[in-house]
C-alpha positions in Angstrom: -3.0 -259.0 45.6 -5.5 -261.8 45.9 -5.2 -265.5 45.0 -6.9 -263.1 43.0 -21.2 -235.8 49.6 -18.8 -233.4 51.2 -15.2 -233.6 50.0 -13.6 -232.5 53.3 -11.5 -229.5 54.1 -8.5 -228.8 51.8 -5.5 -228.9 54.1 -3.1 -229.0 51.2 -1.5 -226.3 49.1 -2.2 -225.2 45.6 0.6 -227.5 44.4 -1.4 -230.5 45.7 0.7 -231.3 48.7 -0.7 -232.3 52.1 1.1 -229.6 54.0 2.5 -231.1 57.1 2.9 -230.7 60.8 6.1 -229.9 62.7 5.7 -232.7 65.2 2.9 -234.9 66.4 2.0 -237.2 69.3 5.0 -239.2 70.7 5.7 -242.3 68.5 3.4 -241.4 65.7 4.4 -240.4 62.2 3.5 -237.4 60.1 4.3 -236.2 56.6 5.8 -233.1 55.1 6.1 -232.8 51.4 7.1 -236.2 50.1 8.7 -237.4 53.3 7.6 -239.2 56.5 8.9 -238.0 59.8 8.9 -239.4 63.4 7.6 -237.3 66.2 11.2 -236.3 67.0 11.6 -234.9 63.6 13.7 -237.7 62.2 13.0 -238.7 58.6 11.9 -242.4 58.4 10.6 -244.9 55.9 8.2 -247.8 56.4 9.9 -250.9 54.8 8.1 -254.1 55.6 6.2 -257.2 54.6 2.6 -258.2 54.1 1.5 -261.0 56.4 -1.8 -262.2 55.0 -4.6 -264.5 56.2 -6.9 -262.3 58.3 -8.6 -261.3 55.1 -9.7 -264.8 54.1 -11.5 -267.9 55.4 -8.5 -268.7 57.7 -9.5 -265.6 59.7 -5.9 -265.5 61.1 -2.5 -264.9 59.5 -1.1 -268.0 58.0 2.0 -269.6 59.6 0.7 -269.8 63.2 0.1 -273.5 62.5 3.8 -273.9 62.0 5.6 -271.5 64.3 5.1 -269.3 67.4 3.9 -265.7 66.9 7.0 -264.4 68.6 9.5 -266.4 66.4 7.8 -265.2 63.2 8.1 -261.6 64.3 11.6 -262.0 65.5 12.5 -263.3 62.0 10.8 -260.3 60.4 12.9 -258.0 62.5 16.1 -259.9 62.0 15.7 -259.7 58.3 15.7 -255.9 58.6 12.0 -255.1 58.1 10.5 -252.4 60.3 6.8 -252.9 59.8 4.1 -255.3 58.8 1.1 -254.6 56.6 -1.7 -256.7 58.0 -4.6 -257.4 55.6 -8.0 -258.1 57.1 -11.6 -258.4 56.1 -14.4 -256.7 58.0 -15.7 -260.2 58.9 -13.0 -260.6 61.6 -14.1 -257.5 63.4 -17.4 -259.1 64.4 -18.1 -260.6 67.8 -17.8 -264.4 68.0 -15.6 -264.8 64.9 -12.7 -267.1 65.6 -9.7 -268.3 63.6 -10.1 -271.4 61.4 -8.6 -274.1 63.7 -6.9 -275.7 60.7 -4.8 -272.6 60.3 -3.5 -272.1 63.9 -1.9 -274.5 66.3 -2.9 -273.9 69.9 -0.2 -276.3 71.0 2.5 -274.1 69.4 0.6 -270.8 70.4 -1.3 -271.7 73.6 -1.6 -268.0 74.5 -3.9 -267.5 71.5 -6.3 -270.3 72.5 -9.9 -269.1 72.9 -9.2 -265.7 71.4 -11.4 -264.3 68.7 -9.8 -263.2 65.4 -9.8 -259.6 66.6 -8.2 -260.5 69.9 -5.5 -262.3 67.9 -4.9 -259.1 66.1 -4.5 -257.4 69.4 -1.8 -259.9 70.4 0.0 -259.5 67.1 0.1 -255.8 67.6 1.3 -256.2 71.2 4.0 -258.6 70.0 5.1 -256.2 67.2 5.3 -253.4 69.8 7.6 -255.4 72.0 10.0 -255.7 69.1 9.8 -252.1 67.8 7.9 -253.1 64.7 5.1 -251.0 63.3 1.8 -252.1 61.9 -0.3 -250.8 58.9 -3.9 -252.2 59.0 -5.2 -252.9 55.5 -8.9 -253.3 54.8 -8.3 -255.9 52.2 -11.8 -257.2 51.6 -15.3 -256.3 52.9 -15.8 -260.0 53.7 -13.6 -263.1 53.8 -14.5 -264.4 50.3 -13.5 -262.0 47.6 -12.2 -258.5 46.9 -14.5 -255.7 45.7 -13.9 -253.0 43.1 -15.2 -250.2 45.3 -15.2 -249.6 49.0 -18.7 -251.2 49.1 -20.4 -254.0 47.1 -24.0 -253.1 46.5 -25.5 -250.2 48.5 -23.2 -247.3 49.1 -25.6 -245.6 51.6 -25.5 -248.5 54.1 -22.3 -250.3 53.3 -20.1 -247.1 53.3 -21.2 -246.2 56.7 -20.5 -249.7 58.0 -17.0 -249.5 56.5 -16.4 -246.1 58.1 -17.8 -247.3 61.5 -15.4 -250.3 61.5 -12.5 -248.0 60.8 -13.6 -245.7 63.6 -13.8 -248.7 66.0 -10.3 -249.7 65.1 -9.0 -246.2 65.5 -10.5 -246.1 69.0 -9.3 -249.6 69.9 -5.6 -248.8 69.2 -5.6 -245.1 70.0 -2.6 -244.1 72.0 -0.5 -247.0 70.7 1.7 -245.8 67.8 2.5 -249.4 66.9 -0.5 -249.0 64.7 0.9 -246.2 62.6 -1.3 -246.1 59.6 -4.5 -247.4 58.0 -4.8 -248.5 54.4 -8.5 -247.6 53.7 -9.4 -250.1 51.0 -7.3 -252.6 49.0 -7.0 -252.2 45.2 -9.9 -250.0 44.0 -10.4 -251.0 40.4 -13.0 -251.5 37.7 -15.7 -248.8 38.2 -13.6 -246.8 40.6 -13.0 -243.2 39.5 -10.8 -240.4 40.8 -11.9 -236.7 40.9 -15.1 -236.9 38.8 -17.4 -236.1 41.7 -19.6 -239.2 41.3 -20.4 -240.1 44.9 -20.9 -243.7 44.0 -17.5 -244.3 42.3 -15.2 -241.4 43.2 -12.6 -243.1 45.4 -10.9 -239.8 46.2 -14.0 -238.4 47.8 -14.7 -241.7 49.7 -11.1 -241.7 51.0 -11.7 -238.2 52.3 -14.9 -239.1 54.0 -13.4 -242.2 55.7 -10.1 -240.4 56.4 -11.7 -237.5 58.2 -13.9 -239.8 60.3 -10.8 -241.8 61.4 -8.8 -238.7 62.2 -11.7 -237.4 64.3 -11.1 -240.5 66.5 -7.3 -240.4 66.3 -5.7 -237.4 64.6 -2.2 -239.0 64.6 -2.8 -241.9 62.1 -1.4 -241.9 58.6 -4.2 -242.2 56.2 -3.0 -244.5 53.3 -4.9 -244.0 50.1 -4.4 -246.4 47.2 -4.8 -245.5 43.6 -7.3 -246.9 41.1 -7.0 -249.0 37.9 -8.0 -246.6 35.1 -7.6 -242.8 34.9 -8.2 -240.8 31.8 -7.7 -243.8 29.6 -4.5 -244.9 31.3 -4.5 -248.4 32.8 -2.4 -249.8 35.6 -2.4 -252.5 38.2 -5.4 -252.6 40.5 -5.0 -249.9 43.2 -1.9 -248.6 41.5 -2.9 -245.7 39.3 -2.3 -242.4 41.2 -2.3 -240.0 38.2 -5.5 -238.4 39.4 -3.8 -237.2 42.6 -1.9 -234.5 40.7 -5.1 -232.5 39.9 -7.3 -234.0 42.6 -5.3 -234.5 45.8 -6.9 -236.1 48.8 -7.8 -233.3 51.3 -8.1 -234.1 55.0 -8.9 -232.0 58.1 -5.5 -232.8 59.6 -2.5 -231.8 57.6 0.5 -234.1 57.2 -1.5 -237.4 57.3 -2.0 -238.5 53.6 0.3 -241.2 52.2 -0.6 -242.4 48.7 -0.1 -246.1 48.0 0.4 -248.1 44.8 0.9 -251.8 44.0 3.3 -253.1 41.4 3.9 -256.5 40.0 6.2 -258.2 37.4 5.5 -259.8 34.0 4.8 -263.2 35.4 1.8 -261.9 37.2 0.4 -260.1 34.1 2.0 -259.1 30.8 1.5 -255.3 31.0 2.4 -253.2 28.0 5.6 -252.0 29.5 6.9 -255.6 29.6 6.4 -256.0 25.8 8.9 -255.4 23.0 11.8 -255.4 25.3 14.5 -254.6 22.7 12.7 -251.4 21.5 11.7 -250.2 25.0 15.1 -250.9 26.6 13.6 -253.0 29.3 14.1 -252.7 32.3 15.4 -249.2 31.8 11.9 -248.1 30.7 10.4 -249.0 34.1 11.4 -245.9 36.0 9.6 -243.8 33.4 6.4 -245.9 33.8 6.6 -245.4 37.6 7.4 -241.7 37.4 4.3 -241.1 35.3 1.9 -243.2 37.3 2.9 -242.6 41.0 6.5 -241.6 41.4 5.8 -238.0 40.4 4.2 -237.5 43.8 7.6 -237.9 45.4 9.7 -236.4 42.7 7.5 -233.2 42.8 7.5 -233.2 46.6 3.7 -233.5 46.7 3.3 -236.5 49.1 4.9 -239.7 50.2 4.3 -242.9 48.3 4.0 -246.3 50.0 4.3 -249.3 47.6 2.0 -251.4 49.6 2.5 -254.6 47.5 5.1 -256.0 45.2 6.4 -259.5 44.8 7.7 -262.2 42.6 8.8 -265.8 42.5 11.8 -264.8 40.4 11.1 -267.6 37.9 11.9 -265.6 34.8 14.7 -263.2 34.0 12.3 -260.3 33.4 11.0 -260.7 37.0 14.5 -260.6 38.4 15.3 -257.4 36.4 12.0 -255.9 37.5 12.7 -256.5 41.2 16.2 -255.2 41.0 15.1 -252.1 39.2 12.2 -251.5 41.6 14.3 -252.0 44.7 16.8 -249.4 43.4 14.1 -247.0 42.5 12.5 -247.2 46.0 15.8 -246.7 47.7 16.9 -243.9 45.4 13.7 -242.0 45.9 13.3 -242.6 49.6 10.0 -244.4 49.3 8.3 -246.7 51.7 7.0 -250.2 50.9 5.8 -253.6 52.0 6.7 -256.8 50.1 4.0 -259.2 49.1 4.5 -261.3 51.1 6.1 -262.9 54.2 3.8 -265.9 53.4 5.1 -268.6 51.1 1.5 -269.5 50.1 0.9 -266.7 47.7 0.3 -268.4 44.3 1.5 -265.5 42.2 4.5 -264.3 44.1 5.6 -266.8 46.7 7.1 -265.3 49.9 10.1 -264.1 51.7 9.9 -267.4 53.5 9.9 -270.8 51.8 7.3 -273.5 52.2 8.6 -274.6 55.6 7.8 -271.1 56.9 11.4 -270.8 58.2 13.9 -270.8 55.4 14.5 -267.5 53.7 14.2 -267.1 49.9 17.6 -265.7 49.9 17.7 -264.6 46.2 14.7 -262.4 46.8 15.8 -261.1 50.2 19.2 -260.1 48.7 17.5 -257.9 46.1 15.2 -256.3 48.6 17.7 -255.8 51.5 19.5 -252.7 50.1 16.2 -250.7 50.2 15.4 -251.5 53.8 15.4 -248.8 56.5 16.1 -249.0 60.2 13.6 -249.4 63.0 11.4 -246.3 63.5 12.0 -244.4 66.8 
């Protein structure tokens, strides 16, 4: 959401699954079939919130102008979420890049004074660790101004390597700290993005393999989160949400048990997709699980790989949206899927947040619909 050559080694099976490993480094997660497991073998789910701001001109998550970092994370935990998806742009990884002073109060958060944006990220991860929360890092934009259709803007040869190098740096920076449990390689591939056609300039599946293998060479314990695209074989879906191609062209990595596919899903008020139309004849919202099954849910139902619904959200202003959220929450729980709500922030124009405009009061109607699908803290 926004206010707007080699293919790798095939570690999967003929059925298109990612295989799996019977353990892993302490604290990290791994996959087997469609499930995610802790290093002790316990099945787990990531059920969290997006906390955005690092990806934009604020260069820091919003809300730190109103509240302490610790109090915000305490509230995330108290509401029953076990992880945070943290969107960022590559701009904040550069030396000498600091938060916009309008978007952070150093009186409220004196311990963050003088820190670069990347050092603030370090502090957020440390504070999450202290509370038993996990972090998924999301490369949301290549720069702080706008999204990009592909993992690069203009020149794949140079920009792709910079993208991979940045991910390698982050993998090294947080290696050994399983608080950072996964990396979402690129937010919402769409437009020209393809899947499985072998075109090195547009085939997102191949790019995800190149980046994923480079990251795993630095830290083999991370979950590699791969979003879908927009259009596959004439079928359209939300940006980053279409995973139909993963049936015939699964992502293949050099370490088994690391691929998690990700989709995004939104309600009618965000965009009037075809499945929201002609409600009496489609039996809305009863038609929604069929749409999800065909586009991304099959990966779980056919035991191919886990699915992480990395973004979904609504202001609940119309009845259709309420029905959508209630149906989605039930679908996620019933199929044992992971997710992160867009967003903790109230300042998302399309969806609002879990918190109201005062950054403290909970949007209780929304939280009540989400809460049944939440999972415990991850061991």
